[in-house]
C-alpha positions in Angstrom: -25.9 27.0 -51.2 -22.7 27.2 -49.3 -20.2 24.3 -49.3 -19.3 22.4 -46.4 -15.7 22.3 -45.1 -14.0 19.3 -45.8 -13.2 18.6 -42.1 -17.0 18.5 -41.7 -17.7 15.6 -44.3 -15.4 13.0 -42.3 -14.1 12.4 -38.9 -15.5 12.2 -35.3 -17.4 14.8 -33.8 -16.2 16.4 -30.2 -18.6 13.9 -28.3 -17.6 10.9 -30.2 -14.1 11.7 -29.4 -15.3 12.3 -25.9 -16.9 9.3 -25.6 -13.9 7.1 -27.0 -11.6 8.5 -24.5 -13.9 7.9 -21.5 -14.1 4.4 -22.5 -10.1 3.9 -23.0 -9.7 5.6 -19.7 -11.9 2.8 -18.2 -10.3 -0.1 -20.0 -7.0 1.2 -18.7 -8.3 1.6 -15.1 -9.5 -2.0 -15.3 -6.2 -3.3 -16.6 -4.0 -1.5 -14.5 -5.9 -3.0 -11.2 -5.0 -6.9 -12.4 -1.7 -5.8 -13.2 -0.6 -4.6 -9.9 0.1 -8.1 -8.5 2.3 -9.3 -11.0 4.1 -5.7 -11.0 4.5 -6.1 -7.1 6.0 -9.7 -7.6 8.4 -8.6 -10.1 9.2 -5.3 -7.7 9.9 -7.9 -4.6 12.3 -9.9 -6.9 14.0 -6.9 -8.2 14.9 -5.7 -4.7 15.7 -9.2 -3.7 18.4 -9.3 -6.5 19.6 -5.8 -5.6 20.7 -7.2 -2.2 21.9 -10.2 -3.5 24.0 -7.7 -5.5 25.7 -5.9 -2.8 26.7 -9.2 -1.2 28.3 -10.3 -4.2 30.0 -6.7 -4.6 31.0 -6.6 -0.8 32.6 -10.5 -1.2 34.2 -9.7 -4.5 35.9 -6.3 -3.2 37.0 -8.3 0.2 38.8 -10.5 -2.3 40.0 -8.1 -4.5 41.0 -5.5 -2.3 42.5 -7.8 0.4 40.6 -6.3 2.9 37.2 -7.0 5.2 34.1 -5.8 3.6 30.9 -5.4 5.1 27.2 -4.9 4.2 25.3 -3.4 6.6 21.8 -2.0 7.7 21.2 1.8 7.1 18.9 4.3 7.0 20.6 7.3 6.3 23.0 5.9 3.3 26.1 6.9 5.6 26.2 5.0 8.9 25.0 1.4 10.0 22.5 1.2 12.0 22.0 -1.6 15.1 18.4 -1.4 15.1 16.0 -2.0 12.5 15.7 -4.5 9.5 17.6 -4.5 6.0 14.1 -2.8 4.4 15.6 0.4 5.7 18.2 0.1 3.1 21.8 -0.8 3.2 25.8 0.2 2.8 28.6 -1.7 1.4 31.8 -0.5 2.7 35.6 -1.3 3.2 35.8 -2.3 6.9 39.2 -1.8 7.9 38.8 -2.1 11.6 36.6 -5.2 11.1 33.7 -4.1 13.6 30.9 -4.1 11.2 30.2 0.0 11.7 31.3 2.5 9.0 33.3 5.0 10.3 34.2 8.4 8.1 37.5 7.3 6.6 36.4 3.8 5.7 35.4 3.9 1.7 32.0 3.8 0.7 31.5 1.0 -2.1 27.7 1.2 -2.6 24.5 2.8 -0.6 21.0 1.3 -1.4 17.6 3.3 -0.6 15.0 2.1 1.6 12.8 -1.0 -0.3 9.4 -0.2 -1.4 6.3 0.5 1.3 4.9 -2.7 2.5 8.3 -5.2 2.1 9.8 -6.6 5.1 13.2 -7.9 4.8 14.6 -9.3 8.0 17.6 -11.3 8.8 17.9 -14.2 11.8 20.3 -13.0 14.4 23.5 -13.7 12.7 22.7 -11.8 9.8 20.2 -9.0 11.4 22.1 -6.1 10.9 25.4 -6.9 8.9 26.9 -9.4 6.6 30.8 -9.1 6.6 33.4 -11.0 4.3 37.1 -11.4 5.1 39.8 -11.2 2.6 39.7 -14.8 1.7 35.8 -14.4 0.6 34.6 -16.1 4.0 31.7 -14.6 5.9 32.7 -13.8 9.5 31.0 -12.3 12.6 32.9 -9.3 13.9 34.1 -11.8 16.9 35.9 -13.7 14.3 33.6 -16.6 14.0 31.7 -17.8 10.8 28.7 -16.1 9.5 25.9 -17.8 8.3 22.1 -17.5 8.2 19.4 -16.0 6.2 17.5 -12.6 5.5 13.7 -13.2 4.1 12.2 -10.7 2.1 8.3 -10.4 1.5 5.5 -7.9 1.0 3.3 -7.8 4.1 0.0 -7.8 1.7 0.2 -11.0 0.5 -1.4 -14.2 2.1 0.3 -16.6 1.8 3.3 -14.5 1.6 5.6 -15.1 -1.7 8.7 -14.2 -0.7 12.5 -14.7 -1.1 15.3 -15.9 1.1 19.1 -14.8 0.7 21.0 -18.0 2.2 24.8 -17.4 3.7 26.8 -20.2 4.2 30.1 -20.6 6.4 32.2 -20.0 2.9 30.8 -16.9 2.4 28.6 -18.2 -0.7 25.3 -16.9 -1.1 22.2 -18.1 -2.7 18.5 -16.5 -3.6 15.8 -18.9 -3.2 12.2 -18.3 -4.1 10.0 -19.1 -0.8 6.4 -19.4 0.0 5.5 -18.5 3.9 2.6 -18.8 5.7 2.8 -15.0 6.8 5.2 -12.1 6.3 6.5 -10.7 9.6 
């Protein structure tokens, strides 16, 4: 009588292995669905912190270089936009002419791509398209008046909307606050 190969005596059959893989796939699918809101929450927070970091960069570069530095809304990562919101992306640049629009000779300090799909970031009228820092570190409008306001970032799919608000004061200081909104614009 022929002896069975050693590998036949112990282990799993192909059918048992396939059933185990199907069960694992089902468990992963169920687990991933419940983690999506948590992942979106932290993604939104990370993007709000990215915008805050860009504001800190602009202010510190204005102080360090002794020139005006601006953060502006940008769709293409090269030029500032006078329409649209912050979710398009933004630029940080040395604003030598003080007009809050980047020209080719003004050094680009940072470029940030568009935010994740479903994230809205809109500012009130004074900070709708740019935030500009003078060499003193104060935030100023292009007219020379002090610039203060807020940019609200939230996800359109959540109700009530959990979001983040960047608040700018006339001294150029910026804070990031967690907020609950009745709806995300």
